[in-house]
C-alpha positions, 0 to 999 in steps of 0.5 A, a space after each residue: 077365534 071361532 065361535 066354538 073356540 070362544 065358547 070353549 074358552 068361556 067354559 074353561 074360564 068358568 071351570 078354572 075360576 068357579 065364576 058364573 055369568 051372573 058373577 061377571 054381570 055383577 062385576 060389570 055393574 060394580 065396575 060401572 058404579 066405580 066409574 060413575 057412582 052418581 049413575 050418570 046424574 049430571 051435577 051430582 058428585 059422589 065420592 066413594 072410599 072403595 077400600 071401605 067396600 073391600 076393593 083395593 086401590 089397584 083393583 078399583 082402578 082396573 074396574 074403573 077402566 072396565 066400567 068406563 069401557 062398558 058404561 052404557 052396556 048391559 052388564 051381560 058382557 061376554 065373559 072372555 071379554 071381561 076376563 081379558 080386561 082384568 089384571 091378575 090382581 083384579 082376577 084374584 080379588 074377583 074370585 075371592 069376592 064373587 059372592 059379595 059383589 051384589 052387596 056392593 051394587 045394592 049399596 047404591 040406589 038404582 037409578 034405572 028403576 021406577 
């Protein structure tokens, strides 16, 4: 795929879904939290009921895989790469919950800030 085709695909995903780059960054951050809610703190075990955050089990499983893949990455992963990793169920959930993802992230203490 050429760079132009890639940019066109990203714009098409945004146009069809109404999702913006910030929504995808929020989703990657949430996926990273689902994969490792302890934020990488060794010996710290954090059990989270993701359903209490409105995240169904299958969606959480899909996001856990995404979080593992991008565990050490900036949350600003290319939109098309993230989109391709999502199951249809997760895509639907993401579109419906795009505006509350930051709230999930804010429920966990930031470990990368002073």
